[in-house]
N, C-alpha and C positions, 0 to 999 in steps of 0.2 A: 940508085933505086928510085923509080918514079912512084909518086903517090897518086892515087886515083880516087874516084867516087867521092866528090865533095858532098858534105852533109852540113846543113845549117843547124848549129847548136840550139838556137832558140826554138826551132820546130821540134827538135828531139825533147827538149825540156817541157815544152807545152803539152806533149803527148804523155807525160809522166805524172802520176799522182804525188810522187815524192821527188821533187826536183833537186833538193839538197843532197839526197842520197844518190841520185843519178849523177849529179855533178861530181861527187866523190869517186864514183865508179869511172866516169870519163877521165878524171884526173889521173887515176891509177893506170888506165889504158894508155894515156899520153906518156906517163913515166915509163911504162913497159915498152914503149915504142910501137904500139899497135896503131895509135892515132897520132896525128900531128894537128895542132890547133893554131889557127891564124886569125888574127883580128883584122877585119877589112871594113872599108866604108863602101856601102852600096847606095847608089843613087835611087831614090824613090820616085814615084810618079810626079811629085811636086818639086822635083829637081833638088831636093835636100839630100844630104848624105846621112845615112843611118849606120851607126856602128853595128857590125854583125860579126859573129865568130863562126868560122868555117872549120869543120873537121874533115881531114883527109884520112882515109884508111890505107894501110899498107897493102900492096898487092898480095893476094893470097890469103888475106885475113877475111875470109868469106863472111858476109853478112855481119859486119861489126855491130850494127845497131841491135841485131838479134843477140849477139854475145853480151852486149851491155845490158839488155833487158833480162837475159838469162842470169847474169850476175846479180842483178837487182832482185830477181825472184829467189835466187839462192840465199841472198842476204835476208830477205823477208822470211824465208823458211827457217833459217837459223834462228832468227829472232822469235818466230812462233814456237820453235822447239824449246828454246830457253824459257819462254813464258809458260809453256805447257809443263815442262819439268818442274818449274817453280810451283805451279798449281798442284801438280801431283804430290810434291813434298808437303805443301800446306794441307792437302786433303789427307795424306797419310798421318800427319801429326794430329789433325782433328779426329781421325779414326782411332788412333791410339788413345787419345784423351777420352773419347766416348767409351772405348773398351774398358779403360780403367774405371770410369764412372759406373758403367753397367756392372763390371766385376765386383765393385765394392757394394753395390745395391743388391746384387743377386745373393750375397751372403745373408742379407736380411730377408729376402723373399723366399728362398728355398724352404726353410722350416714352415713358414706360413702357408706356402703353396702346398706342401705335402699334407699339412693338416686339413686344408680345404678339400683336397682330393679325397682324403680318407673320409671326411664328413659327407661328401657327395656320394661315395660308394655306400655308406651306411644308409643315407636317405633313399637311394635307389633300391637297396635290398628291402627296406621297410615298405616302400611303395609297392614293390612286386608282391610282397606277402599280403598287403592290404587288398590288392587287386585279385589275388588268388582267393582270399576269403570272400570277397564280394561275389566272385564267380561261383563259388561253392554254395553261398546263400541263395543266389539267383537260381541255381540248379535245384536246390532243395525246395524252393517255393514255386518252381516252374514259371519263372519270369525271366526277363532279360537283365543283363548286367546294367544296362542303361536305366532300367526301372529301379534297380538297387541304388544307383547313384542318386536318383531323384528322391528316393525314400529317405536316404540319410543326409540329404542336403549337400551333396558333393557336386562340384563342377565336373562336367564330362571330360574336360582337358586334364584333370588331375590324374 
């Protein structure tokens, strides 16, 4: 079987933000037989030899670099999913804790709130009766309700 399409490993790693993760993926592809790795010495422009690693893809393994990057993306997504699941668990625990706190506080608040609502209803009933009386007095004296408010020293917003 002939190996084709040489790829310089250093250029692949240079294009990645996480070279150690990419190296692990490449190592797995080498173990799976999709890639073959060869260390060679390449002469540079100053006639020195630089060690370089060349990767060869198996024929038929279309776009090996793309499959390496796809695997890297999958690994990143798996890590993101794990992180998000952990965050959801933390938030669920915090939500349960807050529900327990609110539940214990609502037992104290419910009677007090009911009393305040009852007192507000009584206040509104008394206020309505007072406005009705002022309206009748204004009618009897042939004046306006606004005039009655001023006569008794009441604020018009009351």
